[in-house]
C-alpha positions in Angstrom: 7.6 -40.7 45.6 5.5 -43.1 43.5 4.2 -40.2 41.3 7.6 -38.7 40.4 8.1 -40.6 37.1 4.5 -39.7 36.1 5.2 -36.0 36.9 8.5 -36.1 35.0 6.8 -37.6 32.0 4.0 -35.1 32.0 6.5 -32.2 32.3 8.5 -33.6 29.4 5.4 -34.2 27.3 4.2 -30.6 28.0 7.5 -29.2 26.9 7.4 -31.3 23.7 3.9 -30.1 22.9 4.8 -26.5 23.5 7.9 -26.8 21.3 5.9 -28.4 18.5 3.3 -25.7 18.7 5.9 -23.0 18.5 7.6 -24.6 15.5 4.2 -24.9 13.7 3.5 -21.2 14.4 6.9 -20.2 13.1 6.4 -22.3 10.0 3.0 -20.6 9.3 4.7 -17.2 9.7 7.5 -18.2 7.3 5.0 -19.4 4.6 3.1 -16.1 5.0 6.3 -14.1 4.6 7.2 -16.1 1.5 3.8 -15.6 -0.1 4.0 -11.9 0.5 7.5 -11.7 -0.9 6.5 -13.6 -4.1 3.4 -11.4 -4.5 5.5 -8.2 -4.0 8.0 -9.4 -6.6 5.4 -10.4 -9.2 3.2 -7.3 -9.0 5.7 -4.9 -10.7 6.5 -7.5 -13.3 2.8 -7.9 -14.2 2.4 -4.1 -14.3 5.4 -3.7 -16.6 4.3 -6.5 -18.9 0.9 -4.8 -19.2 2.6 -1.5 -20.1 4.7 -3.3 -22.7 1.8 -5.1 -24.3 -0.6 -2.2 -24.4 1.1 -0.3 -27.4 1.5 -3.6 -29.2 -2.3 -4.3 -29.0 -3.1 -0.8 -30.1 -0.8 -0.9 -33.1 -2.2 -4.4 -34.1 -5.7 -3.0 -33.8 -4.8 0.0 -36.0 -3.2 -2.3 -38.6 -6.3 -4.5 -38.6 -8.5 -1.4 -39.2 -6.3 -0.2 -42.1 -6.3 -3.7 -43.7 -10.1 -4.0 -43.5 -10.5 -0.4 -44.9 -8.2 -1.4 -47.8 -9.6 -4.9 -48.5 -13.3 -4.1 -48.2 -13.6 -2.1 -51.4 -11.8 -4.9 -53.3 -14.5 -7.3 -52.2 -17.2 -4.8 -53.1 -15.8 -4.5 -56.7 -14.1 -1.1 -56.3 -10.4 -1.9 -56.7 -9.3 1.7 -57.5 -10.3 3.2 -54.2 -7.4 4.5 -52.1 -7.6 4.2 -48.3 -7.7 7.4 -46.2 -4.7 7.9 -43.9 
């Protein structure tokens, strides 16, 4: 009978440790689910943004090419040269 309080304490402590372990495991799972959800939501947005920016970059590049074709003869002393379309 002298060991009953010690056994009760060890059983209670064991239960607390198991509960804390389960809570930590579930917290890790929730964080993983959250990270996957955010990644899944961001991926289509990044893809769409890339598709929207691509034509803008191409048109800016074309414009820069046309400007350089037009301006270069002026700096070379040939102002009456018309650029090719």
